[in-house]
C-alpha positions as CSV (number, residue, x, y, z in Angstrom):
1,M,-7.6,-14.5,-25.0
2,V,-4.2,-16.2,-24.8
3,E,-5.4,-17.9,-28.2
4,W,-4.2,-14.0,-29.6
5,A,-0.6,-14.1,-28.0
6,R,0.7,-16.1,-30.6
7,F,-0.1,-13.5,-33.7
8,G,1.5,-10.6,-30.8
9,I,-2.2,-9.6,-29.2
10,Q,-1.9,-8.8,-25.6
11,V,-5.3,-8.9,-23.8
12,N,-4.9,-7.8,-20.2
13,A,-7.3,-6.4,-18.1
14,L,-7.2,-3.6,-15.3
15,G,-9.7,-4.1,-12.0
16,S,-9.9,-0.9,-10.4
17,Q,-12.3,-1.2,-8.1
18,Y,-13.1,2.6,-6.9
19,L,-11.6,5.9,-8.4
20,T,-11.5,8.7,-5.3
21,Q,-13.5,11.3,-7.4
22,G,-16.1,9.3,-9.7
23,V,-16.9,7.7,-5.3
24,I,-17.5,11.1,-4.5
25,D,-19.1,12.7,-7.6
26,M,-21.6,9.8,-7.2
27,N,-22.2,8.9,-3.4
28,G,-20.5,12.0,-1.7
29,E,-17.8,12.7,0.9
30,G,-19.9,10.1,3.1
31,I,-18.9,6.9,1.4
32,M,-15.1,8.2,1.4
33,T,-14.8,6.9,4.9
34,L,-16.5,3.7,5.0
35,L,-14.0,2.9,2.3
36,R,-10.9,4.0,3.5
37,G,-12.2,1.9,6.7
38,S,-12.8,-1.2,4.6
39,T,-9.9,-1.5,2.1
40,P,-6.4,-2.4,3.3
41,A,-5.0,0.6,1.3
42,G,-7.4,2.9,3.6
43,R,-8.2,4.5,0.3
44,T,-9.3,4.6,-3.4
45,A,-7.4,5.2,-6.0
46,H,-6.1,8.0,-7.8
47,L,-6.7,8.2,-11.6
48,D,-3.3,8.6,-12.3
49,E,-2.3,5.1,-10.7
50,V,-4.6,3.6,-13.2
51,V,-3.5,5.4,-15.9
52,A,0.3,4.6,-14.9
53,W,-0.7,0.4,-15.3
54,G,-2.4,1.4,-19.0
55,V,0.5,3.2,-20.4
56,I,2.2,0.0,-19.2
57,L,0.3,-2.6,-20.5
58,A,0.1,-0.7,-24.0
59,G,3.8,-0.1,-24.5
60,P,7.2,-2.3,-24.7
61,L,7.6,-3.3,-20.9
62,S,4.5,-5.4,-21.2
63,D,5.4,-7.8,-24.3
64,Y,5.3,-11.0,-22.7
65,V,2.4,-10.2,-20.8
66,T,-1.0,-11.4,-21.7
67,G,-4.5,-12.9,-19.8
68,A,-3.4,-10.4,-16.7
69,K,-6.0,-9.1,-14.8
70,I,-4.2,-6.3,-12.5
71,P,-6.3,-5.9,-9.7
72,L,-6.2,-1.9,-9.0
73,D,-7.8,-2.5,-5.6
74,G,-6.2,-1.3,-1.9
75,G,-5.4,-5.2,-1.8
76,N,-9.9,-6.0,-1.1
77,H,-8.8,-9.0,-3.2
78,V,-6.1,-10.6,-0.9
79,G,-7.8,-8.7,2.1
80,P,-10.7,-8.4,4.5
81,G,-12.9,-5.5,2.6
82,I,-15.4,-4.9,0.1
83,A,-14.0,-7.9,-2.3
84,F,-12.5,-7.7,-5.6
85,R,-14.8,-9.4,-8.4
86,D,-14.0,-10.2,-12.1
87,S,-15.4,-8.2,-15.3
88,P,-18.5,-9.7,-16.1
89,I,-17.8,-8.2,-19.4
90,L,-14.7,-10.7,-19.5
91,P,-16.2,-14.4,-17.8
92,E,-14.0,-16.7,-17.2
93,T,-12.9,-19.1,-19.5
94,S,-12.1,-22.8,-18.6
């Protein structure tokens, strides 16, 4: 992905773990108790929080950002809870 940077093309990823409404729609209200208790932030993401990062990455404020994976997971990737996992669509390269 970083090989595109010399052409002015940034490749970044948003790693949103759970969106509140999507979780409820798929699993019912009961799952929210489990997620609140197992996420350091104590809640799931709101759609506007994920969209805001998309706007930032699509605009000029991120012109120097490339190869970034933004974990929008309430702290799960660094704390106890349901761990953040890299997307299987974008495998790690060495």
